C-alpha distance (Angstrom), angle and dihedral (degrees) to the residues before:
residue distance angle dihedral
M1 . . .
T2 3.79 . .
I3 3.81 115.4 .
P4 3.82 110.4 -132.8
P5 3.82 116.1 -122.7
A6 3.78 120.8 -96.8
I7 3.81 89.4 -130.2
S8 3.80 126.7 17.4
I9 3.81 118.7 -168.1
R10 3.80 120.6 -173.0
D11 3.81 125.2 -174.0
I12 3.81 93.8 -34.5
R13 3.80 111.4 -173.1
K14 3.78 131.1 179.8
T15 3.79 128.6 -177.8
Y16 3.79 118.2 -179.6
A17 3.78 115.7 -146.3
G18 3.78 114.5 -103.0
A19 3.76 128.4 -136.3
K20 3.79 116.5 -80.4
G21 3.77 108.8 -59.0
Q22 3.82 92.5 3.8
P23 3.82 126.9 109.4
G24 3.79 117.3 -107.2
K25 3.80 125.2 -105.0
E26 3.81 111.7 -103.9
A27 3.81 102.2 -146.1
L28 3.82 98.2 169.6
K29 3.80 123.5 28.0
G30 3.78 106.7 -166.7
V31 3.80 105.0 -48.8
S32 3.82 118.0 -171.4
F33 3.81 130.7 177.5
D34 3.81 143.2 120.9
V35 3.80 128.7 -122.3
P36 3.83 108.3 -145.3
E37 3.79 117.8 -131.1
G38 3.79 116.2 -101.0
E39 3.80 98.0 17.1
I40 3.78 135.7 114.6
F41 3.79 100.4 -122.0
G42 3.79 122.6 -165.5
L43 3.81 121.7 -145.3
L44 3.79 107.8 -167.9
G45 3.78 137.2 173.8
P46 3.81 143.1 127.7
N47 3.79 121.4 -78.6
G48 3.80 109.5 -70.8
A49 3.82 93.1 20.5
G50 3.82 93.6 123.9
K51 3.83 102.1 -100.4
S52 3.80 96.5 123.5
T53 3.80 91.6 43.9
L54 3.81 89.7 55.0
I55 3.80 92.4 47.5
N56 3.81 91.4 48.1
I57 3.82 89.9 51.7
L58 3.81 89.8 53.7
A59 3.82 89.7 46.8
G60 3.81 91.8 51.9
L61 3.81 93.2 -116.5
V62 3.82 96.1 111.8
N63 3.80 127.3 41.2
K64 3.79 113.5 -131.7
T65 3.79 121.1 -131.3
G66 3.80 94.0 -140.6
G67 3.78 145.9 -18.3
S68 3.78 130.3 56.0
A69 3.78 140.4 -97.6
E70 3.78 136.3 -168.0
I71 3.80 126.2 -158.3
W72 3.80 114.1 -160.4
G73 3.82 87.3 -18.8
F74 3.81 95.0 -50.8
D75 3.81 119.6 119.0
I76 3.81 109.4 -125.3
D77 3.82 91.3 -137.5
E78 3.78 103.7 38.5
Q79 3.82 98.1 33.1
R80 3.80 101.9 27.9
R81 3.81 96.4 150.2
N82 3.80 94.4 52.5
A83 3.79 91.4 42.4
S84 3.81 90.9 52.5
R85 3.79 92.3 49.1
S86 3.80 89.6 53.6
I87 3.79 96.2 58.9
G88 3.79 136.4 55.3
I89 3.80 119.9 -160.0
V90 3.80 124.4 -154.2
P91 3.83 104.3 -168.0
Q92 3.79 126.5 -157.2
E93 3.80 91.3 -110.3
I94 3.80 124.7 72.9
V95 3.80 102.8 -114.5
F96 3.79 119.8 -176.1
D97 3.81 138.5 91.8
P98 3.83 106.7 -82.7
F99 3.81 91.1 -151.0
F100 3.80 93.7 62.0
T101 3.78 122.5 83.5
P102 3.83 118.4 -119.4
F103 3.80 89.1 -104.7
E104 3.82 90.8 52.6
V105 3.81 91.8 46.8
L106 3.80 90.4 56.7
E107 3.81 94.4 41.4
N108 3.80 91.4 51.8
Q109 3.80 92.1 47.4
G110 3.79 89.7 50.6
G111 3.79 88.8 52.1
F112 3.81 90.8 52.5
Y113 3.81 88.1 58.2
G114 3.80 91.7 48.5
I115 3.79 94.2 -113.1
T116 3.80 110.9 157.2
K117 3.81 117.5 -124.2
A118 3.79 91.7 -110.4
L119 3.81 91.6 57.9
R120 3.81 99.7 42.8
R121 3.82 117.2 115.0
S122 3.80 99.9 -156.0
E123 3.81 96.6 129.3
E124 3.80 92.3 43.8
L125 3.81 92.1 49.7
L126 3.80 93.2 47.7
E127 3.78 88.6 53.6
A128 3.82 91.5 47.3
V129 3.82 92.2 54.7
R130 3.83 92.0 40.2
L131 3.80 96.1 -114.1
S132 3.81 100.4 117.4
D133 3.80 90.7 111.5
K134 3.83 89.1 55.1
R135 3.80 93.6 48.8
D136 3.81 94.8 120.6
A137 3.81 101.6 28.7
Y138 3.79 119.4 109.6
A139 3.82 108.3 -96.1
R140 3.81 89.9 -129.0
T141 3.82 89.8 65.8
L142 3.80 93.6 58.4
S143 3.79 120.6 107.0
G144 3.79 119.3 -112.2
G145 3.78 91.3 -99.4
M146 3.80 92.9 50.1
K147 3.81 90.5 50.4
R148 3.81 90.4 52.5
R149 3.79 91.1 50.9
L150 3.80 90.6 47.8
M151 3.82 88.5 53.8
V152 3.81 89.4 55.9
A153 3.82 90.8 49.7
K154 3.81 90.3 47.9
A155 3.83 90.3 53.9
M156 3.82 90.1 51.5
V157 3.83 100.2 50.6
H158 3.82 92.6 103.7
S159 3.82 92.8 46.0
P160 3.82 96.0 -117.7
P161 3.82 116.5 -170.1
I162 3.83 89.3 -139.1
L163 3.81 127.6 55.1
V164 3.82 122.6 -170.3
L165 3.81 118.1 -161.1
D166 3.81 114.2 -167.3
E167 3.83 109.2 -160.3
P168 3.83 92.1 -37.4
T169 3.82 94.9 173.7
A170 3.80 99.6 42.8
G171 3.79 108.6 139.0
V172 3.81 96.9 -2.2
D173 3.80 128.7 122.4
V174 3.79 127.3 -100.4
E175 3.80 95.6 -102.8
L176 3.80 92.6 52.5
R177 3.78 91.1 47.9
K178 3.80 89.2 54.9
Q179 3.81 91.7 49.1
L180 3.79 91.6 50.5
W181 3.80 93.5 48.2
D182 3.79 91.3 48.5
L183 3.81 87.7 54.1
V184 3.82 93.2 46.3
T185 3.80 91.9 48.4
Q186 3.81 90.4 50.9
L187 3.81 91.4 50.4
N188 3.80 89.6 50.3
D189 3.81 90.7 48.9
D190 3.80 86.7 53.8
G191 3.82 89.8 57.5
V192 3.81 103.4 -93.5
T193 3.81 115.4 140.0
I194 3.81 108.9 -132.2
V195 3.81 127.0 -153.2
L196 3.79 111.6 -168.3
T197 3.78 133.8 -171.8
T198 3.79 116.9 -171.0
H199 3.78 141.4 153.7
Y200 3.81 89.9 -147.7
L201 3.78 97.6 91.5
E202 3.79 94.1 -175.4
E203 3.81 87.5 61.8
A204 3.80 92.0 52.0
E205 3.79 90.6 47.4
E206 3.80 92.0 52.2
L207 3.81 99.4 40.3
C208 3.80 109.7 30.7
D209 3.79 126.5 88.0
Q210 3.80 91.7 -165.7
I211 3.79 134.0 10.3
A212 3.80 133.4 -155.0
I213 3.81 119.2 -164.2
I214 3.81 121.2 -154.8
N215 3.79 123.0 -167.4
H216 3.81 127.9 174.0
G217 3.80 89.8 -6.3
E218 3.81 94.8 -55.1
L219 3.79 133.5 105.2
I220 3.80 106.0 -117.1
A221 3.81 99.7 171.4
K222 3.80 141.4 7.3
K223 3.78 119.0 173.8
P224 3.79 142.9 127.8
T225 3.80 106.6 -73.8
R226 3.81 95.9 -110.8
E227 3.82 92.3 49.7
L228 3.78 90.0 49.6
I229 3.80 92.4 52.9
E230 3.78 90.3 49.4
M231 3.80 88.3 60.9
A232 3.79 89.9 73.0
R233 3.80 108.9 111.3
E234 3.78 98.0 -170.3
K235 3.80 127.6 79.4
I236 3.78 130.6 -179.3
V237 3.80 129.3 -135.5
R238 3.81 123.4 -175.5
V239 3.80 114.8 -156.0
T240 3.82 129.9 -167.6
V241 3.81 114.1 -157.6
D242 3.81 134.8 -165.4
R243 3.81 98.1 -104.6
D244 3.78 142.3 17.3
L245 3.78 113.2 -63.6
A246 3.77 119.4 -121.1
G247 3.81 88.5 -139.6
P248 3.82 142.2 -55.0
I249 3.80 114.6 -37.1
M250 3.80 113.8 -133.5
E251 3.79 121.8 -171.7
P252 3.82 135.4 164.2
G253 3.82 108.1 -74.1
F254 3.82 92.8 29.7
S255 3.80 112.6 115.3
K256 3.79 94.6 -171.8
A257 3.81 139.4 -1.4
E258 3.80 120.7 -163.9
L259 3.79 133.8 176.7
I260 3.80 108.1 -130.3
D261 3.80 93.4 174.4
P262 3.82 132.7 -4.6
R263 3.82 88.0 -89.2
V264 3.81 100.8 26.9
L265 3.79 122.0 85.0
E266 3.81 125.0 -175.4
I267 3.79 115.5 -156.4
T268 3.80 124.4 -167.8
Y269 3.78 110.7 -162.6
D270 3.78 139.3 177.1
R271 3.79 107.4 -111.8
D272 3.82 89.1 -151.5
Q273 3.81 89.4 62.2
A274 3.80 104.3 32.9
S275 3.79 144.2 14.1
A276 3.80 130.5 -137.2
G277 3.79 89.0 -105.2
Q278 3.79 92.1 54.5
V279 3.81 90.5 49.2
L280 3.80 90.8 54.2
L281 3.80 91.4 46.5
K282 3.81 91.3 53.5
I283 3.80 90.8 52.4
Q284 3.81 91.0 49.7
E285 3.80 89.6 50.1
H286 3.80 87.5 62.7
G287 3.81 88.6 61.9
Y288 3.80 101.1 -99.2
T289 3.80 126.9 131.0
I290 3.81 112.9 -137.9
E291 3.79 114.3 -129.5
D292 3.81 101.8 171.8
V293 3.81 138.3 8.8
T294 3.81 132.0 -167.5
T295 3.81 127.1 175.6
R296 3.78 134.1 -161.3
E297 3.77 123.7 -149.9
P298 3.81 117.6 -137.4
D299 3.78 117.9 -96.2
L300 3.79 136.4 -164.5
E301 3.80 91.8 -83.2
D302 3.80 90.4 59.1
V303 3.82 91.0 52.2
F304 3.81 92.6 44.1
V305 3.81 92.7 52.8
Q306 3.80 91.6 43.8
L307 3.80 94.2 51.3
T308 3.80 99.8 39.7
S309 3.81 94.6 44.7
A310 3.80 90.4 51.4
A311 3.82 94.9 47.2
């Protein structure tokens, strides 16, 4: 039996109205993909690619121009209430009243969803995001990391099966990023489907089961993370030779050659046109003896740059 997707997006289009006499801005140009249930799904793209527009359409904050979408099987137009109850959104901005305590923030949010006091999970959520000791402090006194964790708890008050995090670690320190990812991983282990946008590509590479990349309002890739990384054509080899180099060595199949040190040369080559052995042979043909070699496998950043620069 096939498990239906957590989110299904079909030919979503959005054109923002232009100024008087000016054409509108086409933010999404017919985007279609599914988010499988139970996964951590990455939604990546450069600034202005259309990611936030798509998330805001799912959240009910932006009206689409065309297409359709289902959240947990509920059509966002015909079954808006059920669709909204099936998704929690953690926006980039910190959004809550700074004069409420964390407990009050969660209680009020539960009230907005019509959850009776007896069924609210405020204490449980505060414990889950490690804010129980700040239960009665004013939210404005929380550190940046605590505020981010409170935003996650706020998005989970109605127990949605899907959680969307829009750039949750933008501008935060390394320790906070780790805390947030530990929390996200735990939520996913508990069965919550996670949709993540981030500019930290190493995070997406480590966390995400699948990744979709949007550029200029179009879907340009959607694959399991490992398959996506394997799309990278370029590899890098760093070579130390026996004497100072006269300059970078460029040969057919080399994308770039750069002197890192008088005796260290870094070659970027297209693996469809050359191999590491051929790169080393070319260097030796220039009269150098190779003393040390290190290589670097492509990563998600390499693929991202390759795809978005070509689109």
